[in-house]
C-alpha positions as CSV (number, residue, x, y, z in Angstrom):
1,M,112.0,99.8,74.3
2,A,113.4,103.2,73.5
3,H,113.4,105.7,76.2
4,Y,111.1,108.8,75.9
5,T,112.8,112.1,75.6
6,G,109.9,114.5,75.5
7,P,108.6,116.7,78.4
8,L,107.1,115.4,81.6
9,L,104.5,117.5,83.4
10,T,103.1,117.4,86.9
11,H,100.4,119.4,88.5
12,D,103.0,121.9,89.9
13,T,105.1,122.3,86.7
14,G,102.0,122.6,84.5
15,A,100.6,125.3,86.8
16,A,103.9,127.2,86.8
17,L,104.1,127.0,83.0
18,L,100.5,128.3,82.6
19,D,101.0,131.1,85.1
20,A,104.1,132.3,83.3
21,A,102.1,132.4,80.0
22,R,99.2,134.2,81.5
23,R,101.6,136.8,82.9
24,G,102.9,137.4,79.4
25,A,106.4,136.1,80.0
26,A,108.5,135.3,77.0
27,S,109.9,132.1,78.6
28,W,109.7,129.8,81.6
29,Q,112.7,128.2,83.3
30,G,112.2,125.0,85.2
31,S,112.4,121.2,85.0
32,L,110.5,119.2,82.4
33,D,112.2,115.9,83.3
34,L,111.1,115.5,87.0
35,G,114.1,117.4,88.4
36,R,116.9,115.8,86.4
37,S,117.7,119.1,84.8
38,S,116.5,122.7,84.4
39,D,115.7,124.1,81.0
40,E,113.9,126.9,79.2
41,A,110.6,126.8,77.5
42,V,109.7,129.6,75.0
43,L,106.2,130.8,75.5
44,D,103.7,131.9,72.8
45,A,100.1,132.9,73.2
46,D,98.7,129.5,72.2
47,A,101.6,127.1,72.6
48,W,105.1,126.6,74.1
49,H,108.3,125.4,72.6
50,W,110.9,123.1,74.1
51,R,113.9,121.5,72.5
52,G,112.7,122.4,69.0
53,Q,109.1,121.0,69.5
54,R,105.8,122.8,69.8
55,Y,103.3,121.8,72.5
56,P,99.8,123.0,73.5
57,Y,99.3,124.3,77.0
58,P,98.0,121.5,79.1
59,G,94.5,121.4,80.6
60,K,93.8,120.8,84.2
61,L,96.4,118.3,85.6
62,K,95.8,116.1,88.6
63,E,98.0,116.0,91.6
64,R,100.1,112.8,92.2
65,T,100.2,112.2,88.5
66,V,102.9,112.5,85.8
67,Y,102.0,113.4,82.3
68,W,103.8,112.7,79.0
69,W,103.3,113.8,75.4
70,D,101.8,110.8,73.6
71,G,101.9,112.7,70.2
72,E,98.4,114.1,70.6
73,E,97.9,115.2,74.2
74,F,99.5,115.2,77.6
75,A,98.4,111.8,78.9
76,P,98.9,110.3,82.4
77,V,101.8,107.9,82.8
78,M,99.6,105.0,83.9
79,R,98.3,101.7,82.5
80,F,95.6,99.3,83.5
81,S,96.0,95.6,82.6
82,G,94.7,93.7,85.6
83,S,96.2,96.3,87.9
84,L,96.4,100.0,87.8
85,I,100.1,100.9,87.6
86,K,101.2,104.6,87.6
87,L,104.2,106.8,88.0
88,V,103.8,109.2,90.9
89,P,105.8,112.4,91.4
90,T,107.5,113.1,94.7
91,E,108.9,116.2,96.3
92,W,112.4,114.8,95.7
93,G,112.2,114.7,91.9
94,A,112.7,111.0,91.4
95,P,109.2,109.5,91.2
96,T,107.9,106.4,92.9
97,F,105.2,104.1,91.4
98,E,102.0,102.6,92.6
99,I,100.2,99.3,91.9
100,D,96.5,99.6,92.7
101,G,97.2,102.6,94.9
102,I,99.9,100.9,96.9
103,K,103.2,102.8,96.9
104,M,106.1,100.6,95.9
105,L,109.0,102.7,97.0
106,P,109.6,104.7,100.3
107,T,109.4,108.4,99.9
108,S,108.4,109.9,103.2
109,K,111.9,110.8,104.5
110,E,114.1,111.0,101.4
111,S,114.2,110.5,97.6
112,P,113.6,106.9,96.6
113,Y,116.8,107.2,94.5
114,E,118.8,108.2,97.6
115,D,117.1,105.4,99.5
116,A,118.3,103.0,96.9
117,R,121.8,104.4,97.0
118,R,122.1,103.7,100.7
119,K,121.0,100.1,100.3
120,V,123.2,99.5,97.2
121,A,126.2,100.7,99.2
122,L,125.7,97.8,101.6
123,V,126.8,95.3,99.0
124,E,129.7,97.4,97.7
125,P,129.0,96.9,94.0
126,H,132.2,98.6,92.6
127,G,133.9,96.2,90.1
128,K,131.4,93.4,90.9
129,S,128.9,91.3,89.0
130,V,125.5,92.0,90.6
131,L,122.1,90.3,90.3
132,D,119.1,92.6,90.8
133,T,116.2,90.2,91.2
134,C,113.2,92.6,91.0
135,G,114.2,95.6,88.9
136,G,111.2,97.9,89.4
137,L,112.0,101.4,88.2
138,G,115.7,100.5,88.1
139,Y,117.0,102.7,91.0
140,F,119.1,99.8,92.4
141,A,120.6,99.3,88.9
142,A,121.2,103.1,88.4
143,C,123.0,103.3,91.8
144,C,125.1,100.3,90.9
145,L,126.1,101.9,87.6
146,D,127.0,105.1,89.4
147,A,129.1,103.1,91.8
148,G,131.2,101.5,89.1
149,V,129.6,98.0,88.9
150,A,131.3,95.7,86.4
151,R,128.0,94.1,85.3
152,I,124.4,94.1,86.6
153,Q,121.8,91.6,85.5
154,S,118.3,92.8,86.3
155,F,114.9,91.1,86.0
156,E,111.4,92.6,86.0
157,K,108.3,90.5,85.6
158,N,105.7,93.2,84.9
159,A,105.6,94.6,81.4
160,D,103.8,97.7,82.5
161,V,106.6,98.5,85.0
162,L,109.1,98.2,82.2
163,W,107.0,100.7,80.2
164,L,107.1,103.1,83.1
165,R,110.9,102.8,83.1
166,T,111.0,104.0,79.5
167,L,109.2,107.2,80.5
168,N,111.0,107.9,83.7
169,P,114.2,109.9,83.3
170,W,115.6,108.5,86.6
171,S,115.4,104.9,85.3
172,P,118.6,103.8,83.6
173,D,118.5,102.9,79.9
174,P,120.3,99.7,79.2
175,D,121.2,100.9,75.7
176,A,122.6,104.3,76.8
177,P,126.2,104.5,75.5
178,E,127.5,105.8,78.9
179,H,126.6,102.5,80.6
180,G,128.8,100.5,78.2
181,G,126.5,97.5,78.1
182,R,127.0,96.9,81.8
183,L,123.2,96.7,82.5
184,Q,121.3,93.7,81.1
185,L,117.6,94.0,81.7
186,A,115.3,91.0,81.1
187,H,111.5,90.9,81.1
188,A,111.2,87.7,83.1
189,D,110.1,86.2,86.4
190,V,113.3,85.8,88.5
191,S,111.8,82.9,90.5
192,E,111.9,80.9,87.2
193,A,114.9,82.6,85.5
194,I,117.3,82.1,88.4
195,A,117.5,78.4,87.6
196,R,119.4,79.3,84.4
197,I,122.1,81.3,86.2
198,A,125.3,79.5,86.9
199,D,126.5,78.5,90.3
200,A,128.6,81.1,92.2
201,S,128.5,83.4,89.1
202,V,127.6,86.7,90.9
203,D,129.4,88.7,93.5
204,A,126.5,90.5,95.1
205,L,122.7,90.3,95.2
206,L,120.0,93.0,95.5
207,H,116.5,91.5,96.3
208,D,113.6,94.0,96.4
209,P,110.5,91.8,96.1
210,P,106.9,92.9,96.3
211,R,105.3,92.4,99.7
212,F,104.9,88.8,101.0
213,G,101.2,88.7,100.3
214,I,101.8,89.4,96.5
215,A,104.9,87.4,95.9
216,G,105.4,84.8,98.6
217,E,107.5,82.6,96.4
218,L,110.3,85.3,96.5
219,Y,110.5,84.8,100.3
220,S,110.6,81.0,100.2
221,R,113.3,78.8,101.4
222,A,113.5,77.3,97.9
223,F,114.2,80.7,96.4
224,Y,116.7,81.6,99.0
225,D,118.5,78.3,98.2
226,Q,118.8,79.5,94.6
227,L,120.2,82.8,95.8
228,A,122.8,81.0,97.8
229,R,123.6,78.8,94.9
230,V,124.3,81.7,92.4
231,L,126.2,83.9,94.9
232,R,129.9,83.2,95.5
233,R,131.1,82.6,99.1
234,G,131.6,85.8,100.9
235,G,129.2,87.7,98.6
236,R,126.7,90.1,100.1
237,L,122.9,90.2,99.7
238,F,120.6,93.0,100.7
239,H,117.0,91.9,101.0
240,Y,114.3,94.6,101.3
241,T,111.5,93.6,103.6
242,G,110.0,97.0,104.7
243,S,108.7,97.3,108.2
244,P,105.2,95.8,108.4
245,N,103.4,96.5,111.6
246,K,103.9,93.5,113.9
247,L,100.9,94.5,116.0
248,T,98.5,94.3,113.1
249,S,100.1,91.6,111.1
250,G,101.2,89.4,114.0
251,R,104.5,88.7,112.2
252,D,108.0,89.9,112.3
253,V,108.9,89.6,108.6
254,P,112.5,90.9,108.8
255,R,113.4,88.4,111.4
256,E,111.5,85.6,109.6
257,V,113.5,86.4,106.5
258,A,116.8,86.5,108.4
259,R,116.1,83.1,109.9
260,R,115.2,81.6,106.6
261,L,118.3,83.0,104.9
262,E,120.5,81.5,107.6
263,K,119.0,78.1,106.9
264,A,119.8,78.6,103.2
265,G,123.5,79.2,104.0
266,F,123.8,82.9,104.8
267,K,124.9,84.8,107.9
268,A,122.1,87.5,108.3
269,Q,121.5,90.7,110.3
270,L,118.8,93.4,110.2
271,A,119.9,96.5,108.2
272,L,118.0,99.6,107.2
273,D,114.5,98.4,106.3
274,G,115.6,94.9,105.4
275,V,118.2,92.2,105.9
276,L,121.9,92.2,105.0
277,A,123.3,88.7,104.6
278,T,126.7,87.2,103.6
279,R,127.1,83.9,101.9
280,C,128.9,81.5,104.2
């Protein structure tokens, strides 16, 4: 799907734009792409202009919501098809997303993009072939591209998440010329698709599955055996687990994951909010 290139508004940017118009300003300077860049909008009494297009002033915008121009109005970047999936702005610029109100990326201490960069650095992707099992908004893939990855193969099961990616300027576009075809993004369930990946054909792995209660198969010994099969010896894996409360859950998920990975043929250790493992 082609990536959207129109304006994106939040509660704060919409309010700033309206305030400038009400004050009679001729223009407004700010970001209309969630902090990726700063640009100028030309203001008229009944409309504003940006990059050669005319837009009406928005009505009341909700907080924690991103809006895009759908051709008729500024509509929230959300879809409901079994689950409510929405793009959510952050103070850092790069947005997170939610599924049924559950935040899918950490944002409390830093940008989810910078969080992804620190995790990607653990597998040292420069010049490597990388498998990204659960693509989400594509921040792992974007950081791999920034780091000079040779090739990254990414899977995403949820069609609505793929739609969010086309509207999020922080998500990498596989067809963008600057990426040189290095990112291959597939709409597929990696738990099934991995069987079609050749033995020892990837140099590094990034595994960021939904929580265990949603996608337990992606924490299974059978799936970890598949990860071990496709990863060359000496290759690194970063497995995000988060930090579930052991007192309320009664489980130590990171250590459970590390033990299961070791049984599958990895040497594992806790790292950041997950597990870093090396294929033995």
